[in-house]
C-alpha positions as CSV (number, residue, x, y, z in Angstrom):
1,M,-11.4,-25.6,-14.9
2,D,-7.7,-25.3,-14.4
3,L,-7.0,-21.8,-13.0
4,G,-3.3,-22.0,-14.0
5,I,-1.9,-21.3,-10.6
6,R,-0.4,-24.6,-9.6
7,G,2.9,-24.0,-7.8
8,R,2.1,-20.4,-7.0
9,V,2.6,-19.2,-3.4
10,A,-0.5,-17.7,-1.7
11,L,-0.5,-15.8,1.5
12,V,-4.1,-16.0,2.9
13,C,-4.7,-13.8,6.0
14,G,-7.1,-14.6,8.7
15,A,-7.4,-18.1,7.2
16,S,-8.2,-20.1,10.4
17,R,-11.9,-20.0,9.6
18,G,-14.7,-18.6,7.5
19,I,-14.3,-17.2,4.0
20,A,-10.6,-16.9,4.2
21,Y,-10.2,-20.6,5.3
22,A,-12.5,-21.6,2.4
23,T,-10.3,-19.5,0.1
24,A,-7.2,-21.2,1.3
25,E,-8.8,-24.6,0.7
26,E,-9.9,-23.6,-2.8
27,L,-6.4,-22.4,-3.7
28,A,-4.9,-25.6,-2.2
29,R,-7.1,-27.6,-4.5
30,E,-5.7,-25.6,-7.4
31,G,-2.2,-26.6,-6.4
32,C,-1.0,-23.5,-4.6
33,D,1.4,-23.7,-1.7
34,L,0.1,-21.7,1.2
35,F,1.2,-19.4,4.0
36,I,-1.7,-18.8,6.4
37,C,-1.9,-16.5,9.5
38,S,-4.4,-15.8,12.2
39,R,-4.5,-14.5,15.8
40,D,-6.0,-17.7,17.0
41,A,-3.2,-20.4,17.4
42,A,-5.6,-23.3,18.0
43,S,-7.8,-22.6,15.1
44,L,-4.8,-21.9,12.9
45,N,-3.3,-25.3,13.7
46,T,-6.5,-27.0,12.9
47,A,-6.8,-25.2,9.6
48,A,-3.2,-25.9,8.6
49,G,-3.7,-29.6,9.3
50,K,-6.8,-29.8,7.1
51,L,-5.0,-27.9,4.3
52,R,-1.9,-30.1,4.4
53,A,-4.2,-33.1,3.9
54,L,-4.9,-31.7,0.4
55,G,-1.3,-32.4,-0.5
56,V,0.2,-28.9,-0.7
57,R,2.9,-27.3,1.4
58,V,1.4,-25.2,4.2
59,E,3.3,-22.8,6.5
60,Q,1.7,-20.8,9.3
61,Q,2.3,-17.9,11.7
62,V,0.2,-16.6,14.6
63,A,0.1,-12.9,14.2
64,D,-2.1,-9.8,14.8
65,L,-2.2,-7.9,11.5
66,A,-3.5,-4.8,13.2
67,T,0.0,-4.3,14.7
68,A,3.3,-3.5,13.2
69,E,4.8,-6.4,15.0
70,G,2.3,-8.8,13.6
71,I,2.9,-7.6,10.0
72,A,6.6,-7.9,10.5
73,Q,6.3,-11.4,11.9
74,V,4.4,-12.5,8.8
75,G,6.8,-10.8,6.4
76,A,9.8,-12.4,8.0
77,A,8.2,-15.9,8.2
78,V,7.0,-15.8,4.6
79,G,10.5,-14.7,3.5
80,Q,12.1,-17.6,5.4
81,S,9.6,-20.2,4.2
82,F,9.0,-19.3,0.6
83,G,11.0,-16.3,-0.4
84,R,8.1,-14.8,-2.3
85,V,4.3,-14.3,-2.5
86,D,2.5,-14.6,-5.8
87,I,-1.0,-14.3,-4.4
88,L,-2.0,-12.1,-1.5
89,V,-5.5,-12.5,0.0
90,C,-6.0,-9.7,2.6
91,N,-8.6,-10.4,5.3
92,T,-9.0,-9.5,9.0
93,G,-11.8,-9.6,11.5
94,G,-14.4,-6.9,11.6
95,P,-14.4,-3.9,14.0
96,P,-17.0,-3.4,16.8
97,T,-20.5,-2.4,16.0
98,G,-21.8,1.0,16.9
99,A,-23.7,4.1,15.7
100,P,-21.9,7.0,14.0
101,L,-21.4,9.0,17.2
102,A,-20.7,6.1,19.5
103,H,-17.0,5.6,19.0
104,D,-14.2,7.8,20.4
105,W,-11.1,8.4,18.3
106,A,-9.2,5.6,19.9
107,A,-11.8,3.2,18.5
108,W,-11.5,4.7,15.1
109,T,-7.7,4.4,15.2
110,K,-7.9,0.8,16.3
111,A,-10.4,0.0,13.5
112,S,-8.2,1.8,11.0
113,E,-5.2,-0.3,12.0
114,L,-7.2,-3.5,11.7
115,L,-8.9,-2.8,8.3
116,L,-6.8,-0.2,6.5
117,R,-3.2,-0.4,7.9
118,S,-3.1,-4.2,7.5
119,V,-3.9,-3.9,3.8
120,V,-1.6,-1.0,3.1
121,E,1.4,-2.6,4.9
122,L,0.9,-6.0,3.4
123,T,0.7,-4.7,-0.1
124,R,3.8,-2.5,0.5
125,A,5.6,-5.6,1.7
126,F,4.7,-8.1,-1.1
127,V,3.5,-6.2,-4.2
128,P,7.0,-4.9,-5.2
129,G,8.2,-8.5,-5.5
130,M,5.2,-9.3,-7.7
131,Q,6.1,-6.3,-9.9
132,E,9.7,-7.5,-10.3
133,R,8.4,-11.0,-11.3
134,K,5.8,-9.5,-13.6
135,W,3.0,-11.5,-12.2
136,G,0.8,-11.1,-9.1
137,R,-2.7,-11.2,-7.6
138,V,-4.0,-9.1,-4.8
139,V,-7.6,-9.8,-3.5
140,T,-9.0,-8.2,-0.4
141,I,-12.2,-9.4,1.3
142,T,-14.3,-6.4,2.3
143,S,-18.1,-6.2,2.6
144,L,-21.3,-5.3,0.8
145,A,-21.2,-2.3,3.2
146,V,-18.9,-0.7,0.6
147,K,-21.9,-0.4,-1.7
148,R,-24.6,-0.1,1.0
149,P,-23.6,1.0,4.4
150,Q,-25.1,-1.1,7.2
151,P,-26.9,0.1,10.3
152,A,-24.7,0.3,13.4
153,L,-21.5,-0.6,11.5
154,V,-20.1,2.9,11.0
155,L,-16.4,1.7,11.5
156,S,-16.8,-1.0,8.9
157,N,-18.8,1.1,6.5
158,S,-16.2,3.9,6.6
159,L,-12.9,2.0,6.6
160,R,-13.8,-0.7,4.1
161,A,-14.6,2.1,1.7
162,A,-11.2,3.6,2.4
163,V,-9.6,0.2,1.7
164,T,-11.5,0.1,-1.6
165,G,-10.2,3.5,-2.6
166,Y,-6.6,2.6,-1.8
167,L,-6.7,-0.6,-3.7
168,R,-8.4,0.9,-6.8
169,T,-5.5,3.5,-6.9
170,L,-2.9,0.7,-6.4
171,A,-4.5,-1.2,-9.3
172,N,-3.8,1.7,-11.6
173,D,-0.2,1.8,-10.7
174,V,0.8,-1.9,-10.8
175,G,-1.3,-3.2,-13.7
176,K,1.5,-2.6,-16.2
177,D,3.6,-5.0,-14.2
178,G,1.2,-7.9,-14.6
179,V,-0.3,-7.4,-11.1
180,T,-4.0,-7.3,-10.7
181,V,-5.8,-5.9,-7.6
182,N,-9.4,-6.5,-6.8
183,T,-11.8,-6.6,-3.9
184,V,-14.6,-9.0,-3.1
185,L,-17.7,-7.7,-1.3
186,P,-19.4,-10.6,0.5
187,G,-23.1,-10.3,1.4
188,F,-24.6,-12.1,4.4
189,T,-22.5,-15.3,4.6
190,A,-22.6,-18.1,7.2
191,T,-19.5,-17.2,9.3
192,E,-18.7,-16.6,12.9
193,R,-18.7,-12.9,12.2
194,L,-22.3,-13.1,11.0
195,D,-23.2,-14.9,14.2
196,A,-21.6,-12.0,16.2
197,L,-23.5,-9.4,14.2
198,A,-26.7,-11.2,14.8
199,E,-26.1,-11.2,18.5
200,A,-25.3,-7.4,18.4
201,N,-28.4,-6.7,16.3
202,S,-30.6,-8.8,18.6
203,S,-29.4,-6.8,21.6
204,R,-29.9,-3.5,19.8
205,T,-33.3,-4.1,18.3
206,G,-34.9,-6.8,20.6
207,Q,-35.5,-9.1,17.6
208,S,-34.7,-12.7,17.9
209,R,-31.6,-14.2,16.2
210,E,-33.9,-16.3,14.1
211,A,-35.8,-13.2,12.8
212,I,-32.5,-11.4,12.0
213,F,-31.2,-14.3,10.0
214,S,-34.5,-14.7,8.2
215,G,-34.4,-11.0,7.3
216,W,-30.9,-11.3,5.9
217,A,-31.9,-14.3,3.9
218,A,-35.0,-12.5,2.5
219,E,-32.8,-9.7,1.1
220,S,-31.5,-12.1,-1.6
221,P,-33.6,-13.3,-4.5
222,L,-32.1,-16.7,-3.7
223,G,-33.8,-16.6,-0.3
224,R,-30.8,-17.7,1.7
225,I,-27.5,-16.5,3.1
226,G,-24.2,-17.4,1.4
227,R,-21.8,-20.2,2.1
228,P,-18.1,-19.5,2.6
229,E,-17.1,-21.8,-0.3
230,E,-19.2,-19.8,-2.7
231,L,-17.2,-16.7,-1.9
232,A,-14.0,-18.7,-2.0
233,A,-14.7,-19.7,-5.6
234,V,-15.0,-16.1,-6.7
235,I,-11.8,-15.2,-4.9
236,A,-9.9,-18.1,-6.4
237,F,-10.9,-17.1,-9.9
238,L,-9.7,-13.6,-9.3
239,C,-6.3,-15.1,-8.2
240,S,-6.1,-17.1,-11.4
241,D,-4.3,-16.7,-14.8
242,R,-7.7,-16.7,-16.4
243,A,-8.7,-13.5,-14.6
244,G,-5.7,-11.6,-15.9
245,F,-7.8,-8.9,-17.6
246,M,-9.8,-8.1,-14.4
247,T,-8.3,-5.4,-12.1
248,G,-9.5,-2.5,-10.1
249,Q,-12.9,-4.1,-9.5
250,A,-15.1,-4.3,-6.4
251,I,-17.1,-7.4,-7.0
252,L,-20.3,-8.1,-5.1
253,A,-20.9,-11.7,-4.1
254,D,-24.2,-11.1,-2.2
255,G,-26.8,-13.3,-3.7
256,G,-28.3,-10.3,-5.5
257,A,-29.1,-8.6,-2.2
258,I,-28.2,-5.1,-3.5
259,N,-30.8,-4.4,-6.1
260,A,-28.9,-2.1,-8.5
261,L,-27.7,-2.1,-12.1
262,L,-24.1,-1.2,-11.2
């Protein structure tokens, strides 16, 4: 299927690995030019090299999107490299684990800057240009925790819900300008973040890593955890011309783990 986005410019955040890297790869295969960023210079270089091998232009910037400086660095570098962003895929690492009363306000502030501020500032930087050009796509990677809060993940549970509310409101404002705004809610997916959560859960509960992964797999009717490329395919579709009538949605890609009608 031709998604109709050849020649578009996509900014994919946190694209050095995991779901965001798989998304960048999927967009590259559709003919998008890419700007990718990450905090990890070595992983970013490796990712950029693999993406360039797919025959598209790839620019990169090491940046921490939880900081004003990092957001400004990305904005300036994108402007210099491409002069525009047509597709914005927001993604950052996850905050620390912990129970509801475990974190002081400094931890809440830091998590808010990571998860919420990054999305707000990136959309403020790039969506007005999409509105002017009358075409744009914004997709943010959140978590199934938006639909079903997870044990010992109070920061993620709370702030990803805030991100979802912000983006649903933004979708209402910018749809008339041809800009769609959606979120994708991954379930348990084979990434380094899931490895870290397994370690944390193992320390907290005394269960083995193998038992924890087996439990996650058993939540899905498919009997397994997801693969990054499966999430990437959903995200790429939402970035496409063909998804032009989908906006304001929070789309689960969890292998059916959340057993609900809506």
